[in-house]
NUDREN-719007 format. One record per residue (C-alpha): x, y, z; residue in three letters. Coordinates in steps of 0.05 Angstrom, whole numbers. Example, Ala and Ser with C-alpha at 12.3 -4.5 7.8 and 13.67 -1.06 7.14 Angstrom:
BEGIN
SITE       c1       c2       c3   type
SITE      246      -90      156    ALA
SITE      273      -21      143    SER
This chain:
BEGIN
SITE       c1       c2       c3   type
SITE      474    -2524     4993    MET
SITE      408    -2540     4959    LYS
SITE      401    -2610     4931    ARG
SITE      399    -2588     4858    ARG
SITE      461    -2545     4867    ALA
SITE      495    -2605     4900    PHE
SITE      478    -2648     4840    LEU
SITE      509    -2597     4793    LYS
SITE      571    -2590     4835    ALA
SITE      578    -2660     4862    GLY
SITE      592    -2703     4802    GLY
SITE      586    -2703     4727    VAL
SITE      572    -2778     4732    GLY
SITE      505    -2765     4765    LEU
SITE      480    -2710     4720    VAL
SITE      505    -2743     4657    ALA
SITE      492    -2817     4669    LEU
SITE      483    -2862     4729    ILE
SITE      512    -2926     4701    ALA
SITE      526    -2978     4754    ALA
SITE      513    -3030     4701    GLY
SITE      447    -3064     4687    ALA
SITE      427    -3106     4747    GLY
SITE      421    -3181     4744    VAL
SITE      353    -3198     4773    TYR
SITE      328    -3264     4798    SER
SITE      290    -3310     4751    GLN
SITE      255    -3342     4810    VAL
SITE      193    -3298     4822    PRO
SITE      166    -3275     4888    VAL
SITE      100    -3310     4897    ILE
SITE       46    -3277     4940    PRO
SITE       29    -3321     4999    SER
SITE      -18    -3291     5051    ARG
SITE      -57    -3328     5104    PRO
SITE     -131    -3319     5113    ASN
SITE     -146    -3267     5167    PRO
SITE     -148    -3295     5237    ASP
SITE     -165    -3266     5306    LEU
SITE      -92    -3251     5323    GLU
SITE      -85    -3208     5261    ALA
SITE     -153    -3176     5272    ALA
SITE     -131    -3151     5340    ALA
SITE      -85    -3101     5305    GLY
SITE     -140    -3072     5262    TRP
SITE     -179    -3035     5316    ILE
SITE     -150    -2992     5372    THR
SITE     -178    -2945     5425    TYR
SITE     -149    -2882     5456    GLN
SITE     -179    -2822     5492    ASP
SITE     -251    -2840     5475    GLY
SITE     -239    -2851     5400    ARG
SITE     -227    -2913     5358    TYR
SITE     -181    -2922     5299    THR
SITE     -196    -2976     5247    LEU
SITE     -134    -2993     5205    THR
SITE     -167    -3018     5142    LEU
SITE     -141    -3088     5126    PRO
SITE     -160    -3082     5053    ARG
SITE     -140    -3037     4996    ALA
SITE     -191    -2983     4980    GLU
SITE     -202    -2978     4905    MET
SITE     -271    -2948     4900    GLY
SITE     -309    -3009     4923    GLN
SITE     -319    -2970     4989    ASN
SITE     -296    -3027     5033    ILE
SITE     -275    -2973     5083    ALA
SITE     -349    -2957     5093    THR
SITE     -369    -3030     5101    ALA
SITE     -313    -3044     5150    MET
SITE     -331    -2983     5190    LYS
SITE     -403    -3006     5193    GLN
SITE     -380    -3073     5222    ILE
SITE     -336    -3038     5273    ALA
SITE     -388    -2988     5295    CYS
SITE     -441    -3042     5301    THR
SITE     -399    -3089     5342    GLU
SITE     -368    -3035     5385    LEU
SITE     -438    -3004     5394    ASP
SITE     -411    -2933     5383    VAL
SITE     -431    -2873     5342    ASP
SITE     -407    -2868     5270    TRP
SITE     -364    -2807     5282    ASP
SITE     -324    -2839     5338    LEU
SITE     -287    -2887     5290    VAL
SITE     -231    -2861     5246    ASP
SITE     -208    -2902     5186    VAL
SITE     -136    -2903     5162    VAL
SITE     -104    -2944     5106    LEU
SITE      -55    -2999     5124    HIS
SITE       20    -3003     5113    ASP
SITE       66    -3063     5116    THR
SITE       89    -3050     5187    ASN
SITE       41    -3103     5213    ARG
SITE       22    -3176     5201    ALA
SITE       16    -3195     5128    GLY
SITE      -51    -3187     5094    LEU
SITE      -82    -3223     5035    LYS
SITE      -84    -3183     4971    PRO
SITE     -149    -3146     4957    THR
SITE     -177    -3192     4903    VAL
SITE     -232    -3243     4891    GLY
SITE     -290    -3206     4923    SER
SITE     -264    -3231     4990    GLU
SITE     -262    -3169     5034    SER
SITE     -331    -3173     5066    VAL
SITE     -332    -3249     5060    LYS
SITE     -267    -3263     5097    LEU
SITE     -257    -3202     5141    PHE
SITE     -326    -3189     5171    THR
SITE     -323    -3241     5226    GLU
SITE     -250    -3230     5248    PRO
SITE     -262    -3155     5253    LEU
SITE     -327    -3165     5291    ALA
SITE     -293    -3213     5339    GLN
SITE     -237    -3162     5352    ALA
SITE     -286    -3106     5363    CYS
SITE     -328    -3148     5410    ALA
SITE     -267    -3164     5453    SER
SITE     -246    -3091     5453    LEU
SITE     -316    -3069     5472    ARG
SITE     -317    -3117     5531    ASP
SITE     -249    -3094     5555    ALA
SITE     -270    -3021     5554    ILE
SITE     -334    -3038     5591    ALA
SITE     -291    -3072     5644    ALA
SITE     -252    -3008     5654    GLY
SITE     -190    -3023     5613    ARG
SITE     -163    -2967     5570    SER
SITE      -90    -2987     5559    ARG
SITE      -50    -3048     5537    GLY
SITE      -66    -3104     5489    GLU
SITE     -132    -3140     5486    VAL
SITE     -134    -3214     5471    GLU
SITE     -188    -3231     5422    VAL
SITE     -232    -3286     5449    VAL
SITE     -270    -3328     5399    GLN
SITE     -344    -3327     5410    ARG
SITE     -402    -3359     5372    ALA
SITE     -426    -3322     5311    ARG
SITE     -495    -3318     5342    SER
SITE     -465    -3275     5398    GLU
SITE     -439    -3222     5349    LEU
SITE     -482    -3161     5337    LYS
SITE     -462    -3157     5264    VAL
SITE     -497    -3223     5248    PHE
SITE     -560    -3202     5284    GLN
SITE     -573    -3146     5235    GLY
SITE     -566    -3091     5287    GLY
SITE     -530    -3024     5286    GLY
SITE     -512    -2998     5217    SER
SITE     -510    -3067     5185    VAL
SITE     -559    -3067     5127    GLY
SITE     -559    -2991     5125    GLN
SITE     -526    -2941     5079    ALA
SITE     -489    -2890     5122    PRO
SITE     -448    -2833     5092    LYS
SITE     -388    -2857     5053    LEU
SITE     -321    -2860     5089    THR
SITE     -277    -2809     5054    GLN
SITE     -335    -2790     5008    GLY
SITE     -329    -2716     5023    LEU
SITE     -253    -2720     5018    GLU
SITE     -257    -2751     4949    ILE
SITE     -302    -2698     4919    VAL
SITE     -262    -2641     4952    THR
SITE     -195    -2669     4930    GLY
SITE     -169    -2685     5000    GLN
SITE     -165    -2761     4994    ALA
SITE      -95    -2782     4975    LEU
SITE      -82    -2825     4915    TYR
SITE      -10    -2845     4901    ALA
SITE        1    -2790     4850    ALA
SITE      -22    -2738     4901    ASP
SITE       34    -2753     4950    VAL
SITE       86    -2698     4953    GLU
SITE      152    -2699     4992    LEU
SITE      205    -2646     5003    PRO
SITE      257    -2648     4949    GLY
SITE      217    -2697     4907    MET
SITE      239    -2711     4835    LEU
SITE      200    -2742     4779    PHE
SITE      220    -2803     4739    GLY
SITE      201    -2849     4682    ARG
SITE      229    -2913     4655    VAL
SITE      230    -2917     4579    LEU
SITE      221    -2984     4545    ARG
SITE      220    -3007     4473    ALA
SITE      156    -3006     4433    GLN
SITE      151    -3081     4426    THR
SITE      121    -3140     4460    SER
SITE      144    -3147     4532    THR
SITE      156    -3221     4516    GLU
SITE      208    -3202     4464    VAL
SITE      278    -3186     4491    PRO
SITE      293    -3112     4486    SER
SITE      342    -3063     4516    LYS
SITE      369    -2993     4504    PRO
SITE      435    -2993     4465    ILE
SITE      447    -2919     4449    ALA
SITE      419    -2851     4466    TRP
SITE      435    -2777     4459    ASP
SITE      460    -2752     4527    MET
SITE      481    -2684     4502    SER
SITE      411    -2668     4477    ALA
SITE      380    -2691     4542    ALA
SITE      426    -2647     4584    ARG
SITE      400    -2586     4547    GLU
SITE      329    -2597     4572    VAL
SITE      312    -2550     4630    PRO
SITE      299    -2592     4692    GLY
SITE      341    -2651     4669    PHE
SITE      373    -2689     4728    VAL
SITE      397    -2757     4706    ALA
SITE      394    -2817     4661    VAL
SITE      395    -2882     4700    VAL
SITE      419    -2942     4662    GLU
SITE      400    -2994     4715    ASP
SITE      327    -2977     4720    ALA
SITE      305    -3038     4759    GLY
SITE      279    -3107     4739    PRO
SITE      254    -3117     4668    PRO
SITE      180    -3122     4654    ILE
SITE      177    -3189     4620    GLY
SITE      239    -3185     4577    GLN
SITE      236    -3110     4567    ALA
SITE      295    -3075     4600    GLN
SITE      287    -3001     4612    GLY
SITE      325    -2936     4613    LEU
SITE      309    -2888     4670    GLY
SITE      303    -2813     4667    ILE
SITE      296    -2764     4725    VAL
SITE      275    -2692     4723    ALA
SITE      258    -2635     4770    GLU
SITE      188    -2628     4742    ARG
SITE      141    -2678     4708    PRO
SITE      132    -2635     4646    GLY
SITE      205    -2645     4628    ALA
SITE      199    -2721     4622    LEU
SITE      166    -2722     4554    ASP
SITE      218    -2672     4527    VAL
SITE      277    -2711     4555    ILE
SITE      248    -2776     4527    SER
SITE      245    -2746     4457    GLU
SITE      313    -2713     4463    ALA
SITE      347    -2779     4483    LEU
SITE      323    -2811     4418    ASN
SITE      338    -2880     4447    VAL
SITE      360    -2935     4399    GLU
SITE      333    -3002     4421    TRP
SITE      360    -3071     4411    GLY
SITE      299    -3115     4398    ILE
SITE      295    -3190     4387    GLY
SITE      256    -3225     4333    VAL
SITE      180    -3224     4332    ASP
SITE      145    -3269     4381    HIS
SITE      126    -3337     4351    PRO
SITE       53    -3323     4370    ARG
SITE       52    -3252     4343    ALA
SITE      -12    -3269     4306    ASP
SITE      -53    -3276     4370    ILE
SITE     -120    -3293     4338    SER
SITE      -90    -3349     4297    ALA
SITE      -52    -3376     4357    SER
SITE     -113    -3386     4400    ILE
SITE     -160    -3409     4344    ASP
SITE     -200    -3462     4381    VAL
SITE     -217    -3503     4319    ASP
SITE     -145    -3505     4295    ARG
SITE     -118    -3522     4364    THR
SITE     -169    -3578     4374    ARG
SITE     -149    -3608     4307    SER
SITE      -77    -3611     4331    GLU
SITE      -93    -3652     4393    GLY
SITE     -135    -3658     4455    ALA
SITE     -141    -3598     4501    LEU
SITE      -98    -3614     4562    PRO
SITE     -140    -3586     4620    HIS
SITE     -208    -3616     4637    VAL
SITE     -260    -3578     4677    ALA
SITE     -317    -3628     4666    MET
SITE     -299    -3700     4648    ASP
SITE     -364    -3728     4620    GLY
SITE     -366    -3763     4552    THR
SITE     -418    -3737     4504    PRO
SITE     -445    -3787     4454    GLU
SITE     -424    -3782     4382    ALA
SITE     -473    -3755     4332    GLY
SITE     -502    -3690     4304    GLU
SITE     -509    -3630     4350    TRP
SITE     -571    -3587     4355    ASP
SITE     -529    -3526     4373    VAL
SITE     -458    -3514     4349    ASP
SITE     -429    -3445     4362    LEU
SITE     -361    -3413     4362    ARG
SITE     -345    -3350     4402    PHE
SITE     -283    -3306     4396    ASP
SITE     -272    -3255     4452    ILE
SITE     -213    -3207     4444    PRO
SITE     -164    -3182     4495    ALA
SITE     -186    -3122     4536    ALA
SITE     -152    -3072     4583    ALA
SITE     -171    -3058     4655    HIS
SITE     -174    -2984     4634    ALA
SITE     -168    -2954     4704    PRO
SITE     -182    -2880     4705    ILE
SITE     -119    -2872     4748    GLU
SITE      -53    -2893     4713    PRO
SITE      -12    -2928     4766    ARG
SITE       38    -2887     4807    ALA
SITE       87    -2896     4863    ALA
SITE      134    -2852     4904    ILE
SITE      199    -2882     4931    ALA
SITE      243    -2851     4983    HIS
SITE      310    -2885     4994    TRP
SITE      345    -2857     5055    GLN
SITE      401    -2885     5099    SER
SITE      388    -2956     5079    GLY
SITE      313    -2953     5089    ASP
SITE      261    -2951     5034    LEU
SITE      191    -2923     5040    LYS
SITE      141    -2930     4983    LEU
SITE       72    -2899     4973    TRP
SITE       33    -2941     4924    ALA
SITE      -37    -2951     4898    GLY
SITE      -32    -3026     4900    THR
SITE      -79    -3084     4915    GLN
SITE      -23    -3120     4952    ASP
SITE       24    -3077     4991    ALA
SITE       59    -3137     5022    PHE
SITE       75    -3168     4955    TYR
SITE      104    -3101     4933    ILE
SITE      147    -3100     4995    ARG
SITE      172    -3171     4984    ASP
SITE      184    -3161     4910    PHE
SITE      224    -3097     4920    VAL
SITE      264    -3127     4977    ALA
SITE      282    -3187     4934    ASP
SITE      298    -3147     4872    ALA
SITE      344    -3097     4907    PHE
SITE      373    -3145     4959    SER
SITE      341    -3109     5019    LEU
SITE      316    -3137     5085    ASP
SITE      241    -3135     5086    THR
SITE      242    -3099     5153    ASP
SITE      278    -3041     5119    ARG
SITE      222    -3033     5067    VAL
SITE      156    -2999     5086    LEU
SITE       99    -2995     5036    VAL
SITE       43    -2947     5052    GLN
SITE      -24    -2961     5018    SER
SITE      -60    -2904     4985    THR
SITE     -129    -2901     4952    ARG
SITE     -131    -2934     4884    ILE
SITE     -167    -2901     4825    GLY
SITE     -192    -2966     4796    GLY
SITE     -157    -3034     4804    GLY
SITE     -203    -3090     4779    PHE
SITE     -148    -3142     4792    GLY
SITE      -98    -3104     4750    GLY
SITE      -57    -3069     4805    LYS
SITE      -30    -3131     4838    THR
SITE       40    -3140     4809    VAL
SITE      102    -3097     4821    CYS
SITE      119    -3050     4763    THR
SITE      119    -2976     4776    VAL
SITE      139    -2987     4848    GLU
SITE      204    -3021     4827    ALA
SITE      218    -2966     4776    GLU
SITE      210    -2912     4829    ALA
SITE      255    -2951     4876    THR
SITE      311    -2958     4825    ALA
SITE      309    -2884     4808    LEU
SITE      307    -2861     4881    SER
SITE      366    -2906     4899    MET
SITE      404    -2878     4839    ALA
SITE      394    -2804     4854    VAL
SITE      389    -2807     4930    GLY
SITE      324    -2768     4932    ALA
SITE      249    -2784     4933    PRO
SITE      223    -2799     4863    VAL
SITE      152    -2802     4838    LYS
SITE      138    -2846     4778    VAL
SITE       70    -2845     4745    GLN
SITE       56    -2885     4682    TRP
SITE       28    -2850     4622    THR
SITE      -35    -2877     4589    ARG
SITE        6    -2910     4533    PRO
SITE       49    -2944     4586    GLN
SITE      -13    -2971     4619    GLU
SITE      -33    -3005     4555    TYR
SITE       37    -3028     4534    ALA
SITE       65    -3052     4601    LEU
SITE        6    -3075     4644    ALA
SITE      -27    -3143     4638    PHE
SITE      -96    -3150     4606    HIS
SITE     -157    -3195     4601    ARG
SITE     -135    -3252     4556    PRO
SITE     -168    -3264     4489    PRO
SITE     -206    -3330     4485    SER
SITE     -235    -3374     4431    SER
SITE     -292    -3421     4448    HIS
SITE     -330    -3478     4413    ARG
SITE     -395    -3499     4447    LEU
SITE     -442    -3554     4427    LYS
SITE     -508    -3579     4456    ALA
SITE     -555    -3636     4439    ARG
SITE     -628    -3640     4460    LEU
SITE     -669    -3701     4479    ALA
SITE     -741    -3694     4502    GLY
SITE     -733    -3618     4507    GLY
SITE     -674    -3625     4554    ARG
SITE     -599    -3619     4543    ILE
SITE     -571    -3690     4540    SER
SITE     -500    -3674     4516    ASP
SITE     -455    -3613     4523    TRP
SITE     -385    -3597     4501    LYS
SITE     -344    -3534     4513    HIS
SITE     -273    -3526     4485    ASP
SITE     -233    -3463     4499    GLN
SITE     -164    -3436     4482    VAL
SITE     -140    -3374     4519    SER
SITE      -80    -3348     4557    SER
SITE      -60    -3348     4630    HIS
SITE      -96    -3312     4685    ILE
SITE      -75    -3339     4753    MET
SITE       -5    -3359     4730    PHE
SITE        5    -3294     4692    THR
SITE       67    -3283     4650    ALA
SITE       71    -3215     4683    ALA
SITE       99    -3253     4744    VAL
SITE      113    -3325     4725    VAL
SITE      173    -3339     4678    PRO
SITE      162    -3386     4619    SER
SITE      199    -3445     4651    TRP
SITE      155    -3442     4714    MET
SITE       92    -3431     4673    GLN
SITE      108    -3495     4635    ALA
SITE      107    -3531     4702    GLY
SITE       40    -3502     4723    THR
SITE       11    -3519     4655    ASP
SITE       33    -3591     4663    MET
SITE        8    -3602     4734    PHE
SITE      -45    -3551     4752    ALA
SITE      -75    -3516     4693    GLY
SITE     -101    -3446     4706    ASP
SITE     -161    -3438     4752    GLY
SITE     -174    -3368     4726    GLY
SITE     -184    -3392     4654    VAL
SITE     -227    -3450     4680    GLU
SITE     -271    -3406     4724    ARG
SITE     -342    -3409     4699    GLY
SITE     -332    -3466     4649    MET
SITE     -375    -3512     4693    VAL
SITE     -446    -3486     4680    PRO
SITE     -497    -3482     4737    PRO
SITE     -544    -3530     4701    TYR
SITE     -560    -3604     4695    ARG
SITE     -531    -3620     4627    LEU
SITE     -529    -3695     4620    GLY
SITE     -464    -3719     4589    ARG
SITE     -421    -3656     4594    ALA
SITE     -348    -3643     4579    ARG
SITE     -308    -3578     4584    ALA
SITE     -233    -3572     4569    ALA
SITE     -184    -3516     4554    TYR
SITE     -113    -3496     4539    ASP
SITE      -75    -3434     4561    ALA
SITE      -20    -3409     4515    LEU
SITE       35    -3358     4533    ARG
SITE       22    -3299     4487    LEU
SITE       63    -3238     4467    PRO
SITE       19    -3193     4509    ILE
SITE       17    -3203     4584    HIS
SITE      -50    -3228     4609    THR
SITE      -77    -3237     4679    GLY
SITE     -135    -3227     4728    PRO
SITE     -190    -3178     4713    TRP
SITE     -260    -3170     4741    ARG
SITE     -289    -3240     4748    GLY
SITE     -230    -3273     4713    LEU
SITE     -254    -3326     4665    GLY
SITE     -325    -3324     4692    ALA
SITE     -346    -3267     4646    GLY
SITE     -324    -3296     4579    PRO
SITE     -343    -3367     4598    ASN
SITE     -412    -3346     4621    ALA
SITE     -422    -3304     4558    LEU
SITE     -409    -3367     4516    ALA
SITE     -449    -3412     4562    THR
SITE     -510    -3367     4568    GLU
SITE     -510    -3354     4493    SER
SITE     -511    -3429     4481    THR
SITE     -566    -3441     4532    MET
SITE     -607    -3388     4497    ASP
SITE     -597    -3420     4429    GLU
SITE     -614    -3488     4459    ALA
SITE     -679    -3460     4486    ALA
SITE     -696    -3434     4417    ARG
SITE     -680    -3502     4387    ALA
SITE     -727    -3534     4438    ALA
SITE     -780    -3482     4422    GLY
SITE     -783    -3459     4495    GLU
SITE     -782    -3394     4533    ASP
SITE     -709    -3380     4551    PRO
SITE     -724    -3366     4624    LEU
SITE     -769    -3428     4633    ALA
SITE     -718    -3470     4596    PHE
SITE     -664    -3450     4645    ARG
SITE     -708    -3464     4705    LEU
SITE     -720    -3535     4680    ARG
SITE     -644    -3546     4682    HIS
SITE     -632    -3516     4751    ILE
SITE     -625    -3556     4816    ASP
SITE     -599    -3500     4860    ASP
SITE     -657    -3465     4895    PRO
SITE     -617    -3401     4905    ARG
SITE     -604    -3395     4831    LEU
SITE     -677    -3410     4815    ALA
SITE     -697    -3355     4864    THR
SITE     -656    -3300     4831    VAL
SITE     -678    -3323     4762    LEU
SITE     -752    -3322     4781    ASN
SITE     -741    -3255     4816    ALA
SITE     -710    -3222     4755    VAL
SITE     -769    -3248     4713    GLY
SITE     -817    -3213     4760    GLU
SITE     -775    -3150     4765    LEU
SITE     -771    -3141     4690    SER
SITE     -842    -3165     4673    GLY
SITE     -811    -3220     4631    TRP
SITE     -875    -3259     4621    SER
SITE     -917    -3198     4603    SER
SITE     -870    -3165     4553    GLU
SITE     -852    -3193     4484    PRO
SITE     -781    -3216     4474    GLN
SITE     -778    -3179     4408    SER
SITE     -817    -3122     4378    THR
SITE     -808    -3059     4337    THR
SITE     -819    -2985     4349    GLN
SITE     -820    -2953     4281    GLY
SITE     -756    -2976     4248    GLU
SITE     -722    -2992     4314    THR
SITE     -718    -3066     4334    ARG
SITE     -727    -3080     4408    ILE
SITE     -703    -3145     4441    GLY
SITE     -701    -3175     4510    ARG
SITE     -653    -3228     4535    GLY
SITE     -641    -3265     4601    VAL
SITE     -581    -3299     4633    ALA
SITE     -562    -3323     4702    CYS
SITE     -504    -3356     4739    GLY
SITE     -466    -3372     4802    ILE
SITE     -399    -3339     4818    TYR
SITE     -346    -3382     4852    LYS
SITE     -401    -3428     4877    GLY
SITE     -427    -3379     4929    VAL
SITE     -461    -3317     4901    SER
SITE     -518    -3313     4851    TYR
SITE     -542    -3265     4798    ALA
SITE     -593    -3261     4742    ALA
SITE     -601    -3206     4690    THR
SITE     -652    -3185     4638    VAL
SITE     -629    -3137     4585    ALA
SITE     -667    -3095     4535    GLU
SITE     -634    -3069     4472    VAL
SITE     -655    -3021     4417    ALA
SITE     -623    -3030     4348    ILE
SITE     -628    -2976     4296    ALA
SITE     -634    -2992     4221    PRO
SITE     -560    -2977     4212    ASN
SITE     -543    -3029     4265    GLY
SITE     -525    -2982     4321    ASN
SITE     -541    -3018     4386    THR
SITE     -562    -2985     4451    LYS
SITE     -574    -3023     4515    VAL
SITE     -635    -2986     4542    THR
SITE     -652    -3023     4606    ARG
SITE     -620    -3074     4652    LEU
SITE     -654    -3111     4710    TRP
SITE     -610    -3150     4757    CYS
SITE     -625    -3193     4818    THR
SITE     -568    -3211     4865    HIS
SITE     -560    -3256     4925    GLU
SITE     -495    -3255     4965    CYS
SITE     -516    -3275     5035    GLY
SITE     -518    -3223     5091    LEU
SITE     -513    -3153     5062    VAL
SITE     -473    -3103     5103    ILE
SITE     -487    -3043     5058    ASN
SITE     -542    -3050     5006    PRO
SITE     -524    -2987     4968    ASP
SITE     -453    -3011     4958    GLN
SITE     -474    -3081     4936    VAL
SITE     -520    -3048     4885    LYS
SITE     -462    -3004     4863    ALA
SITE     -420    -3067     4852    GLN
SITE     -476    -3097     4810    CYS
SITE     -481    -3033     4770    GLU
SITE     -406    -3033     4759    GLY
SITE     -408    -3104     4735    ASN
SITE     -465    -3089     4688    LEU
SITE     -426    -3032     4657    MET
SITE     -367    -3079     4648    TRP
SITE     -416    -3128     4616    SER
SITE     -439    -3074     4568    LEU
SITE     -367    -3058     4549    GLY
SITE     -350    -3131     4540    MET
SITE     -404    -3140     4488    VAL
SITE     -404    -3073     4452    LEU
SITE     -336    -3041     4456    SER
SITE     -280    -3080     4491    ASP
SITE     -222    -3095     4444    GLN
SITE     -148    -3083     4456    LEU
SITE     -115    -3074     4388    PRO
SITE      -47    -3106     4376    THR
SITE        4    -3102     4321    ASP
SITE       54    -3158     4310    ARG
SITE       44    -3182     4381    GLY
SITE       49    -3115     4416    ARG
SITE       -7    -3073     4444    VAL
SITE      -17    -3015     4396    SER
SITE      -70    -2977     4436    ALA
SITE      -46    -2913     4469    GLU
SITE     -109    -2876     4491    TYR
SITE     -182    -2890     4507    PHE
SITE     -199    -2872     4435    THR
SITE     -159    -2934     4413    ASP
SITE     -193    -2980     4463    ALA
SITE     -260    -2948     4481    PRO
SITE     -297    -2960     4546    ILE
SITE     -371    -2946     4557    PRO
SITE     -388    -2872     4568    ARG
SITE     -442    -2840     4610    LEU
SITE     -483    -2832     4548    SER
SITE     -482    -2908     4539    ASP
SITE     -509    -2921     4608    THR
SITE     -578    -2953     4608    PRO
SITE     -631    -2950     4661    GLU
SITE     -608    -3000     4713    ILE
SITE     -653    -3032     4766    VAL
SITE     -619    -3077     4818    VAL
SITE     -658    -3117     4869    SER
SITE     -622    -3153     4925    LEU
SITE     -650    -3221     4946    VAL
SITE     -640    -3228     5021    GLU
SITE     -596    -3288     5036    GLY
SITE     -591    -3330     5098    THR
SITE     -516    -3344     5092    GLU
SITE     -459    -3301     5119    PRO
SITE     -431    -3251     5069    PRO
SITE     -402    -3287     5008    VAL
SITE     -378    -3231     4962    GLY
SITE     -410    -3185     4912    ALA
SITE     -355    -3150     4873    GLY
SITE     -355    -3194     4811    GLU
SITE     -418    -3236     4812    THR
SITE     -461    -3200     4760    ALA
SITE     -407    -3214     4707    MET
SITE     -438    -3284     4701    VAL
SITE     -504    -3257     4676    SER
SITE     -496    -3187     4647    GLY
SITE     -459    -3202     4582    PRO
SITE     -503    -3262     4565    GLY
SITE     -567    -3223     4576    ALA
SITE     -544    -3167     4529    ILE
SITE     -523    -3215     4474    VAL
SITE     -587    -3255     4480    ASN
SITE     -627    -3190     4475    ALA
SITE     -591    -3175     4409    ILE
SITE     -609    -3245     4385    ARG
SITE     -682    -3233     4402    ALA
SITE     -683    -3166     4366    ALA
SITE     -646    -3186     4303    THR
SITE     -648    -3262     4297    GLY
SITE     -571    -3260     4294    GLN
SITE     -528    -3298     4343    ARG
SITE     -468    -3254     4358    ILE
SITE     -405    -3296     4362    ALA
SITE     -349    -3246     4347    GLN
SITE     -337    -3191     4397    PHE
SITE     -344    -3133     4404    PRO
SITE     -409    -3130     4364    VAL
SITE     -401    -3107     4292    ASP
SITE     -458    -3057     4286    PHE
SITE     -455    -3056     4210    GLU
SITE     -470    -3131     4209    ALA
SITE     -536    -3116     4246    LEU
SITE     -559    -3065     4195    ALA
SITE     -623    -3078     4155    VAL
């Protein structure tokens, strides 16, 4: 009997409603805890059989092309041809791996992989072709990778590049299984921090929809406090129709007490109510008038991945297999095992390519939904979020409100003060319940909010402090975490201080820099852009042209500087026309990919200044499509020139660094062109009109 016929014949309960009762899920969250990669783990990444090598990629591939860089390391250390190494994506049937976050892949995994490949190479040279190889630690100077040989420093053909453009590379939504059904979990249109649950729905209307299979009352753990109602269909096109036919009535709690998000994080109001609790710099500026006093308000923004997240779950004979586009397959395994009371060795998560992650595909959402539906109907189920679900149910870059002040003495900054109010990044409400978040707020603060609050300059008596408030929208990590917004505020203030001192902004920064690596990239971007030979502001007909500069250090290890050029029409429309960026991240494995990361960061920078804004209504995300929360388009892309400064250190990460300089350079260019200091984002073009 075919499965669908069995469902029709085998029980009205299944076809009408699967109602085992809403599950009671633990309030103690699963916390990701992964060790740094070591030699023992690395031994399982590279294998040899019948003259070929297989590299099991120990990182998630989400377009950063880490598969290519890792293959370069393997081929170089093995001393073999490019085509002899096959790359496959990892699953959880191996030692745990750190999540793919923080620009750590090349930084943390280069040496362990090189050590494993060197030991395998020596074993094969000694005539061994079977069994396990013990990885023997050797000095870094003995590894080919760190000598710049082989394909290190080159730009070979992209791993899976041809497969991507010909549609052969598998993303989660591409996976198809025999007998697979399609599911969705409906949730109320309200803040995920407001209690909500389904209380009534029209089953008779849903049954009439061709392709209807089931309604599942226990649709897995809530997202925040939003409980869902699951639907399953034979074809994805039926899901929208079933959703409308059900006409679900929702029980929704009262509005969130911080439904007015802008007012809740108002830095001036919050400071007047008491001292900010978390201190990033503990200097004591002197009392008195300030030469620069600026406030910046940066709204929430979405990750906006081109690929809405998806997962396929197959529950069979007590075992669960998941295919997921996740940055942390092991966390997904542990979360699902905990939520559904399964042994972790009965749960296997297979990584797939990710169509954009940016820190946003780290928590378990769609994977748990697919699991609940597959367990309910006893068949494989694919769940793919819609674009409105991506906005409503994912976590986002938190909004932030900043007050920065600077005082000059003898042309130098003698006093500095930075106050900020934002929401959580590391201890995101998407994972951490309010009672636990209260504990982290008391004892630890939030390193993601703090990131970048300590400027890379000598600033005399400097203080920086912040608060992180739980908001009605879920917030969390995004590209660069707090480094982007904090550097935008810092570099804007440095630019204004240079103007108050009557100095060239680039020269003013150099006089406040002790770090020679930062000075090197700043001088280099000045040369690259012709800073000293071109005016900072000019006009071409009625168009105003401006140039701005910014620089910074990311996580204390990688360096970037940017010069931006903008053109502003009489009606205020602003176009970034050129961007020059210099970048230093230690040893470069693949220069093309490092430049691509810089370009990606610069496009994020452009969006952050000119378009990023996630609209909300009474504390809930109201955006549904890209038209509601625009991202930069190809037509917005300026000419971008990236120059890599060769570093002497091992690789230190490149995926997020340029966020510390790109936004500030663009805003400072607008200041040069118009004389206006932009403090509310995104830029209001009408306010720039002449």
